[in-house]
Phi, psi and omega in degrees: 000131181262155178248133181251131177270122179269128183231137180255129177237107184301333180280349179222076184294154181298147183260352181242162177298321179295319178295320178297321179296322182295333180292314179286328179299321180292336181267356183290152177298338181280347186301332181257010182253161175293123181304330179298336178302327186267005176231062185286163180253002181210170181296327178296317178297323177298316180295323178297313180297317180295329178294323176293317179297330183300331180262011185268145180263001180237031181295324181297307179294330178295313179296315180297324177299313181295321180290316181297319183267006178052046178286119188271338187245149173093176177259123180228132178061027180079010182242140177283174178302314181297317180296320179294321177298319179295317179299314180297317179298316179295321179294319178297317179296319179294320179295319179294318184289335179263000178085006178276151178262124178282128180274131178056036182267000000 
């Protein structure tokens, strides 16, 4: 298994959505943490992960990435799996009430 180093160069921004995601991912508070921290098996672990996210400056793009890609597991953008499901449900309900059609909802 190979490891890829993600590097951000402001003079040459990424051209793909995946490349754009790698720029904020590299700046996240989680970048220097054990990835297993963000995929806990209990409520205490969720709180530990959320505490790391609380000091992060890229929680918004992180959360939107998880919502857009329908990532079901782990803590993303400071939100648990349950919180992300609730956000998606609320967005679908808001889209229906305003007459907008939710894409891939």
